[in-house]
N, C-alpha and C positions, 0 to 999 in steps of 0.2 A: 884394631891393626890400624898399620900405616899405607897413607896412600904417598906413587911416584910423584915427580915433579911431571910422568909419560901420561898417567893418569888424571890426574888434573888436566894436562893439556887437553883427553878423552872429553871431556865433562867438558870443561869451558867449549871448547869444540861444539858442541851436541846443546849450548842454552847459546851457543853465535853471539861468545866472549872473548877479548885478548887482552890475558899480563903479563906483567915483566917478567923478566925469570927469576925478581926477589916476592913480590905477588902470590906466582906458582909455588916458591917452601912455603910462604903464605901460609896460602891453601894449601897447599897435602898437609903441613902440622894443626890445621882446626877441622876441616876435613876428616882426617882421620879420627880426632874425639872423635867426634860424628856416628861414625862408623863402629870406633866404639862401643859407646854408650846409646848406639841401637841395640849393637850384640849383647849387653849390659840389658833392655827387658827383653832380646825376646829372652835367655835365660831368662829372669824372672818369670816370664809367660809358660817360662812350660814348669816350675815349678805346679808340688803341690796343693793345689787350695790358692793357688795365684787366679786362676780360671778363677777362681765364684768373684775375686772383688774384680779379676780384668772384664769379667762382663755385666754386672754391674757400673759400671765406671761403660760401658759399650748401650750399654741399653738406657740408660740417666730421657727423662723427655724430654724433650727439645719445648725452654721458657722462647716466647713471644713479650718482650721485648720496643720497643719506640721507637724505630732507626733517629740518625741525624735526617735536620732542619735542613732541605733540602740548600738553603742560602747559607748555610752556614758548609755544607758539603762543597759546595761548586768556591768558598770565600778564601779554600784553599789549595784548590782543584788552580794549575798550570798558565790551560785556559777550557774555558767551558763554549756554548753554545745557544743561542737563544737565551739566555739564560735559568736554562734550564736542564741539560743535557749536556755532560764532562768526554770533553774533546780526545782524543786519541791519538796518541799515531799511529801509522798504517803498518799491518804487518804483512810482509811479500816474503812470498816462497826465494829457500834457496838453492843450489845450484843439485843442488843434494836431495831432491823432489822430486 
């Protein structure tokens, strides 16, 4: 499914992004390929026998693994507070809320 640049502009607006016309055409192509891939997956899920395989994947147990050490995680962060917390930018509501 090919996406139009107008659809890309709408998606970008929802994500609060701004693209140049060149970026819009690149993203229209790339997002179109992603949508086509999703369509293929949905078609696969509709085939007989595939439901069991999909259910097996969905029902797989979570595996508990150790997390990244705090010091290592914060060393890669652009900003931290008190040596313990990750600092993220404040998100303010837009005019459409």
